[in-house]
Jmol script that loads the backbone (N, CA, C; Angstrom):
load data "model"
ATOM      1  N   MET A   1       3.164 -49.055  -7.951  1.00  0.00           N
ATOM      2  CA  MET A   1       3.387 -48.149  -6.635  1.00  0.00           C
ATOM      3  C   MET A   1       2.597 -48.414  -5.089  1.00  0.00           C
ATOM      4  N   SER A   2       3.279 -48.536  -4.184  1.00  0.00           N
ATOM      5  CA  SER A   2       3.530 -48.883  -2.768  1.00  0.00           C
ATOM      6  C   SER A   2       2.237 -48.063  -2.111  1.00  0.00           C
ATOM      7  N   ILE A   3       1.785 -48.220  -0.917  1.00  0.00           N
ATOM      8  CA  ILE A   3       0.203 -48.000  -0.548  1.00  0.00           C
ATOM      9  C   ILE A   3       1.250 -46.521  -0.206  1.00  0.00           C
ATOM     10  N   GLY A   4       2.266 -46.045   0.718  1.00  0.00           N
ATOM     11  CA  GLY A   4       3.135 -44.978   1.068  1.00  0.00           C
ATOM     12  C   GLY A   4       3.033 -44.177   0.147  1.00  0.00           C
ATOM     13  N   GLU A   5       3.269 -44.542  -0.927  1.00  0.00           N
ATOM     14  CA  GLU A   5       3.678 -43.817  -2.101  1.00  0.00           C
ATOM     15  C   GLU A   5       2.299 -42.848  -2.725  1.00  0.00           C
ATOM     16  N   THR A   6       1.473 -43.690  -2.716  1.00  0.00           N
ATOM     17  CA  THR A   6       0.006 -42.985  -3.370  1.00  0.00           C
ATOM     18  C   THR A   6      -0.374 -42.330  -1.862  1.00  0.00           C
ATOM     19  N   ASP A   7      -0.329 -42.145  -0.860  1.00  0.00           N
ATOM     20  CA  ASP A   7      -0.547 -41.594   0.175  1.00  0.00           C
ATOM     21  C   ASP A   7       0.148 -40.219   0.299  1.00  0.00           C
ATOM     22  N   PHE A   8       1.245 -40.286  -0.087  1.00  0.00           N
ATOM     23  CA  PHE A   8       1.782 -38.940  -0.070  1.00  0.00           C
ATOM     24  C   PHE A   8       1.574 -38.174  -1.316  1.00  0.00           C
ATOM     25  N   TYR A   9       1.495 -38.617  -2.459  1.00  0.00           N
ATOM     26  CA  TYR A   9       1.430 -38.197  -3.468  1.00  0.00           C
ATOM     27  C   TYR A   9      -0.900 -37.581  -3.068  1.00  0.00           C
ATOM     28  N   ASP A  10      -1.589 -37.942  -2.418  1.00  0.00           N
ATOM     29  CA  ASP A  10      -2.817 -37.546  -2.332  1.00  0.00           C
ATOM     30  C   ASP A  10      -2.451 -36.526  -0.792  1.00  0.00           C
ATOM     31  N   VAL A  11      -1.698 -36.329  -0.202  1.00  0.00           N
ATOM     32  CA  VAL A  11      -1.737 -35.310   0.922  1.00  0.00           C
ATOM     33  C   VAL A  11      -0.826 -34.004  -0.087  1.00  0.00           C
ATOM     34  N   LYS A  12       0.119 -34.347  -0.901  1.00  0.00           N
ATOM     35  CA  LYS A  12       0.860 -33.118  -1.405  1.00  0.00           C
ATOM     36  C   LYS A  12      -0.654 -32.891  -2.647  1.00  0.00           C
ATOM     37  N   SER A  13      -1.355 -33.636  -3.383  1.00  0.00           N
ATOM     38  CA  SER A  13      -2.258 -32.752  -4.508  1.00  0.00           C
ATOM     39  C   SER A  13      -3.121 -32.152  -3.369  1.00  0.00           C
ATOM     40  N   GLU A  14      -3.742 -32.806  -1.732  1.00  0.00           N
ATOM     41  CA  GLU A  14      -4.749 -31.757  -1.662  1.00  0.00           C
ATOM     42  C   GLU A  14      -3.880 -30.789  -0.970  1.00  0.00           C
ATOM     43  N   LYS A  15      -3.296 -30.194  -0.935  1.00  0.00           N
ATOM     44  CA  LYS A  15      -1.862 -29.353  -0.244  1.00  0.00           C
ATOM     45  C   LYS A  15      -2.067 -28.122  -1.316  1.00  0.00           C
ATOM     46  N   ARG A  16      -1.809 -29.086  -2.070  1.00  0.00           N
ATOM     47  CA  ARG A  16      -1.418 -27.967  -3.625  1.00  0.00           C
ATOM     48  C   ARG A  16      -3.148 -27.820  -4.129  1.00  0.00           C
ATOM     49  N   GLY A  17      -4.106 -28.484  -4.002  1.00  0.00           N
ATOM     50  CA  GLY A  17      -5.425 -27.904  -3.745  1.00  0.00           C
ATOM     51  C   GLY A  17      -5.989 -26.711  -2.599  1.00  0.00           C
ATOM     52  N   ILE A  18      -5.332 -26.819  -1.647  1.00  0.00           N
ATOM     53  CA  ILE A  18      -5.889 -26.348  -0.689  1.00  0.00           C
ATOM     54  C   ILE A  18      -5.187 -24.465  -1.232  1.00  0.00           C
ATOM     55  N   LYS A  19      -4.350 -24.681  -1.326  1.00  0.00           N
ATOM     56  CA  LYS A  19      -3.535 -23.680  -1.393  1.00  0.00           C
ATOM     57  C   LYS A  19      -3.985 -22.780  -2.602  1.00  0.00           C
ATOM     58  N   THR A  20      -4.424 -23.350  -3.609  1.00  0.00           N
ATOM     59  CA  THR A  20      -5.039 -22.591  -5.272  1.00  0.00           C
ATOM     60  C   THR A  20      -6.680 -22.324  -4.586  1.00  0.00           C
ATOM     61  N   ALA A  21      -7.003 -22.938  -3.666  1.00  0.00           N
ATOM     62  CA  ALA A  21      -8.466 -22.583  -2.957  1.00  0.00           C
ATOM     63  C   ALA A  21      -8.171 -21.013  -1.923  1.00  0.00           C
ATOM     64  N   VAL A  22      -7.374 -21.075  -1.430  1.00  0.00           N
ATOM     65  CA  VAL A  22      -6.517 -19.722  -0.864  1.00  0.00           C
ATOM     66  C   VAL A  22      -6.606 -18.868  -1.753  1.00  0.00           C
ATOM     67  N   GLY A  23      -5.470 -18.899  -2.859  1.00  0.00           N
ATOM     68  CA  GLY A  23      -5.063 -18.492  -3.679  1.00  0.00           C
ATOM     69  C   GLY A  23      -6.590 -17.624  -4.296  1.00  0.00           C
ATOM     70  N   MET A  24      -7.816 -18.315  -4.518  1.00  0.00           N
ATOM     71  CA  MET A  24      -8.214 -17.969  -5.453  1.00  0.00           C
ATOM     72  C   MET A  24      -9.726 -16.773  -4.566  1.00  0.00           C
ATOM     73  N   SER A  25      -9.823 -17.437  -3.165  1.00  0.00           N
ATOM     74  CA  SER A  25     -10.554 -17.007  -2.251  1.00  0.00           C
ATOM     75  C   SER A  25      -9.692 -15.189  -1.879  1.00  0.00           C
ATOM     76  N   LEU A  26      -8.677 -15.481  -1.780  1.00  0.00           N
ATOM     77  CA  LEU A  26      -7.792 -13.787  -2.138  1.00  0.00           C
ATOM     78  C   LEU A  26      -8.262 -13.449  -3.303  1.00  0.00           C
ATOM     79  N   GLU A  27      -8.490 -13.597  -3.730  1.00  0.00           N
ATOM     80  CA  GLU A  27      -8.080 -12.826  -5.014  1.00  0.00           C
ATOM     81  C   GLU A  27      -9.401 -12.788  -5.290  1.00  0.00           C
ATOM     82  N   MET A  28     -10.645 -12.833  -4.927  1.00  0.00           N
ATOM     83  CA  MET A  28     -11.814 -12.521  -4.724  1.00  0.00           C
ATOM     84  C   MET A  28     -12.009 -11.423  -3.979  1.00  0.00           C
ATOM     85  N   THR A  29     -10.981 -12.138  -2.823  1.00  0.00           N
ATOM     86  CA  THR A  29     -11.999 -10.626  -1.860  1.00  0.00           C
ATOM     87  C   THR A  29     -11.083  -9.614  -2.596  1.00  0.00           C
ATOM     88  N   GLY A  30      -9.876  -9.646  -2.997  1.00  0.00           N
ATOM     89  CA  GLY A  30      -9.135  -8.431  -3.252  1.00  0.00           C
ATOM     90  C   GLY A  30      -9.447  -7.649  -4.296  1.00  0.00           C
ATOM     91  N   PHE A  31     -10.307  -8.305  -5.314  1.00  0.00           N
ATOM     92  CA  PHE A  31     -11.214  -7.871  -6.262  1.00  0.00           C
ATOM     93  C   PHE A  31     -12.711  -7.735  -6.292  1.00  0.00           C
ATOM     94  N   ILE A  32     -13.292  -7.717  -5.069  1.00  0.00           N
ATOM     95  CA  ILE A  32     -14.382  -6.928  -4.586  1.00  0.00           C
ATOM     96  C   ILE A  32     -13.639  -5.777  -3.791  1.00  0.00           C
ATOM     97  N   LEU A  33     -13.245  -5.621  -2.955  1.00  0.00           N
ATOM     98  CA  LEU A  33     -12.474  -4.829  -2.593  1.00  0.00           C
ATOM     99  C   LEU A  33     -11.859  -3.552  -3.061  1.00  0.00           C
ATOM    100  N   TYR A  34     -11.159  -4.150  -4.327  1.00  0.00           N
ATOM    101  CA  TYR A  34     -10.972  -3.031  -5.369  1.00  0.00           C
ATOM    102  C   TYR A  34     -11.969  -2.567  -6.015  1.00  0.00           C
ATOM    103  N   ASN A  35     -13.181  -3.204  -6.187  1.00  0.00           N
ATOM    104  CA  ASN A  35     -14.475  -2.731  -6.751  1.00  0.00           C
ATOM    105  C   ASN A  35     -15.229  -1.869  -6.206  1.00  0.00           C
ATOM    106  N   LYS A  36     -15.073  -2.281  -4.472  1.00  0.00           N
ATOM    107  CA  LYS A  36     -15.941  -1.385  -3.763  1.00  0.00           C
ATOM    108  C   LYS A  36     -15.033   0.208  -3.671  1.00  0.00           C
ATOM    109  N   ASN A  37     -13.815   0.201  -3.892  1.00  0.00           N
ATOM    110  CA  ASN A  37     -13.358   1.346  -3.493  1.00  0.00           C
ATOM    111  C   ASN A  37     -13.404   2.091  -5.070  1.00  0.00           C
ATOM    112  N   ARG A  38     -13.488   1.080  -6.103  1.00  0.00           N
ATOM    113  CA  ARG A  38     -14.563   2.143  -7.427  1.00  0.00           C
ATOM    114  C   ARG A  38     -14.873   2.855  -7.061  1.00  0.00           C
ATOM    115  N   MET A  39     -16.019   1.876  -6.556  1.00  0.00           N
ATOM    116  CA  MET A  39     -17.613   2.643  -6.705  1.00  0.00           C
ATOM    117  C   MET A  39     -17.641   3.899  -5.444  1.00  0.00           C
ATOM    118  N   LYS A  40     -17.253   3.633  -4.519  1.00  0.00           N
ATOM    119  CA  LYS A  40     -16.659   4.847  -3.537  1.00  0.00           C
ATOM    120  C   LYS A  40     -16.190   6.035  -4.025  1.00  0.00           C
ATOM    121  N   ARG A  41     -15.085   5.809  -5.076  1.00  0.00           N
ATOM    122  CA  ARG A  41     -14.651   7.034  -6.114  1.00  0.00           C
ATOM    123  C   ARG A  41     -15.505   7.643  -6.600  1.00  0.00           C
ATOM    124  N   LYS A  42     -16.497   6.900  -7.503  1.00  0.00           N
ATOM    125  CA  LYS A  42     -17.344   7.254  -8.765  1.00  0.00           C
ATOM    126  C   LYS A  42     -18.090   8.004  -8.068  1.00  0.00           C
ATOM    127  N   LYS A  43     -18.731   7.293  -6.345  1.00  0.00           N
ATOM    128  CA  LYS A  43     -20.025   8.191  -5.618  1.00  0.00           C
ATOM    129  C   LYS A  43     -19.173   9.621  -5.479  1.00  0.00           C
ATOM    130  N   LEU A  44     -17.925   9.348  -5.147  1.00  0.00           N
ATOM    131  CA  LEU A  44     -17.372  10.691  -4.656  1.00  0.00           C
ATOM    132  C   LEU A  44     -17.477  11.694  -5.886  1.00  0.00           C
ATOM    133  N   LYS A  45     -17.047  11.370  -6.998  1.00  0.00           N
ATOM    134  CA  LYS A  45     -16.527  12.380  -8.064  1.00  0.00           C
ATOM    135  C   LYS A  45     -18.264  12.672  -8.580  1.00  0.00           C
ATOM    136  N   ILE A  46     -19.044  12.076  -7.990  1.00  0.00           N
ATOM    137  CA  ILE A  46     -21.104  12.517  -8.386  1.00  0.00           C
ATOM    138  C   ILE A  46     -20.597  13.484  -8.096  1.00  0.00           C
ATOM    139  N   GLU A  47     -20.866  13.486  -6.284  1.00  0.00           N
ATOM    140  CA  GLU A  47     -21.303  14.068  -5.158  1.00  0.00           C
ATOM    141  C   GLU A  47     -20.603  15.103  -5.284  1.00  0.00           C
ATOM    142  N   ARG A  48     -18.994  15.633  -5.645  1.00  0.00           N
ATOM    143  CA  ARG A  48     -18.047  16.570  -5.680  1.00  0.00           C
ATOM    144  C   ARG A  48     -19.219  17.346  -7.166  1.00  0.00           C
ATOM    145  N   GLN A  49     -19.149  16.612  -8.268  1.00  0.00           N
ATOM    146  CA  GLN A  49     -19.754  17.635  -9.225  1.00  0.00           C
ATOM    147  C   GLN A  49     -21.135  18.455  -8.745  1.00  0.00           C
ATOM    148  N   VAL A  50     -21.810  17.492  -8.124  1.00  0.00           N
ATOM    149  CA  VAL A  50     -23.199  18.303  -8.091  1.00  0.00           C
ATOM    150  C   VAL A  50     -22.919  19.057  -7.051  1.00  0.00           C
ATOM    151  N   TRP A  51     -21.920  18.973  -5.857  1.00  0.00           N
ATOM    152  CA  TRP A  51     -22.101  20.019  -4.980  1.00  0.00           C
ATOM    153  C   TRP A  51     -21.034  21.278  -5.981  1.00  0.00           C
ATOM    154  N   ILE A  52     -20.415  21.256  -6.584  1.00  0.00           N
ATOM    155  CA  ILE A  52     -19.754  21.892  -7.622  1.00  0.00           C
ATOM    156  C   ILE A  52     -21.185  23.348  -8.203  1.00  0.00           C
ATOM    157  N   LYS A  53     -21.762  22.101  -8.825  1.00  0.00           N
ATOM    158  CA  LYS A  53     -22.921  22.506  -9.637  1.00  0.00           C
ATOM    159  C   LYS A  53     -24.187  23.279  -8.382  1.00  0.00           C
TER     160      LYS A  53
END
end "model"
wireframe off; spacefill off
backbone 0.3
color backbone group
């Protein structure tokens, strides 16, 4: 293996790592937003039930 090859591999794996990190963070934010919306809906349902009563 020459030095150039190892450098190329390191850059490639680094980029892949960044991509996976970004993807994971995006998934996490999406999950958090989804849960927030679910909580809002639950609150609205509870409020509606109380209001009906």
